[in-house]
N, C-alpha and C positions, 0 to 999 in steps of 0.2 A: 485337438484344438486347431483352429484355423491358422493359416500362415499369415493372415493380415486381419486387421480390425479397423473400424471407423475411428477417425481421430477424435471426434466429439465424445464417443463412447469411452475411448481410452483415457482421455483427460478427466472425465467424470470418475472412472474406475480408480485412477491413482490419486484421487482427491485434490486435483488442482482446482476444480470447480465443484461447488456444492450440489448443483443440479445439472442434468444433461442439457437442459435448455440454456443454461448459462454458458456452457461449453459451445453449444451451437451458435449462440449469439456472438461469442468471441470469434469464432471462425468466420461468421458472416461479416463481422466488423474488421476483418484483416488484422486481428491481434495474434493469430497463430501462424507460424511458418514452419514448414517441414522441409529440411534441406535447403533453407534459404528462400523458398518461394511460398507465397501465401497459400493457405490450405482451406478448402471448402469443408463443411462438416462431414461430407460423405467420403473424403479422402481416406484411402486405405493405407495404413502404416504397417511397417514390418519391423522386425527385430533389427537393431543396429542403427536405425534412423535417429536423427537429432531433431528435437522439437524446440522451437523458441516461442515463448509465451510472454506477451507484453501485458502486465498487470499494473496499472497505475504508472508510476515513474520507473519501475524496474522491468528488466527483461529476464525471465527465468529460462534456463536451458536444461533440458532433460534428454538423456539418451535412453532409448527403449532397450531394456534388458530382456524382457519377456512380455508376451501379450496376454491380455485378460479382457473379458467382457463383463464380468460382474464386479461390483464395487468391493474393495477389500479394506480391512482395517488399516489405520495409519501406521501401525507397527510393521505391516507387511509390504508397504509401498516400496522400500528399498530393494525388495526381491524382484520388482517389475520395472523400475525406472531408476537411473543413476542421475542424481542432481549434479549438473556440471555448471551451475550458475557461478560466475566469477565473484570473488569476495567484494570487488568494487561495487557490484550491483546490490549485494546484500547490505553493504554499508549504507546505501541510500535509505534503507528502512530505519536505520538507527540515527539518521541525521536529526539534529535538534530542531525542534519546531520553535521558531522565534515569534510565536503569537501568544498573546495572553488576553484574558478577558478582564475588563474593568466593570466592577459592579456599579450599577446605576439604580437609583431609587425607582420603584415601580411608578409609572405615570410621569416620569421626568421628561419623557419625550426624546426626540433626537438630540444628539450633542450640538451645542452651539459652535460657532466658528472658533471661539476662544477655547472651548472644551476640546475641539479637534486639534488645535495647535498644542494644547497641553498633552494630549494623548500622543501626538507625534513626537513631542520633546521627550517624553518618558520612553517611548519605543526606541528613539534614536540613541539614548544614553544607556539602554539596557544591554547587557551581555549575559548570556545564559550561565556561563561558568562562574562569574563573580557578581551575582545579583543578590541583593538583600534589601530589607526595608529601609536601611539607612541611606540607600542610594536615591530614594524618592524624596523630593522636596516636601516639607511638612504641609504647605498650603495645597499642593497638588494631591497628596495622600488624603487629606481630610475632605477635599472637594469630591473625590471619587469613592470615598468610603473605604479606603484601604487602611488597615491597622497593623500593628506589630504582631498581632495574633494570627494573621493570615499566613497560610503556607504558600511559599513560592517555589 
């Protein structure tokens, strides 16, 4: 086996990206760093180097344990890369999403200014941990089609 491999091929092989072209695009978009500096898709990586991958709001960190050029199963990935991503970055994936969708009748059109104010009032009063149907005023719930049977 070679003593180095292209970064885009390696990221595809350890299943960070679904396709090799996605890995190439990430490299071209400066989302991949090797040793703290941006990496082009053709950058050759070696065992022991640290790769930082920015995916959305988090930065994944991997240390190369062994090289490979063919894609491997998910169960075999730990044999080739050590995930060194800090727990604080992984916690960003579990952060509560404070958005919700309000059901509107089909053809009702865009919300009016009053509807928008009501929506803002509901969103301002909502807390993910202690939210229930009883927290929504009756007139607002009926206006937006929310009932006690809805799951929150």
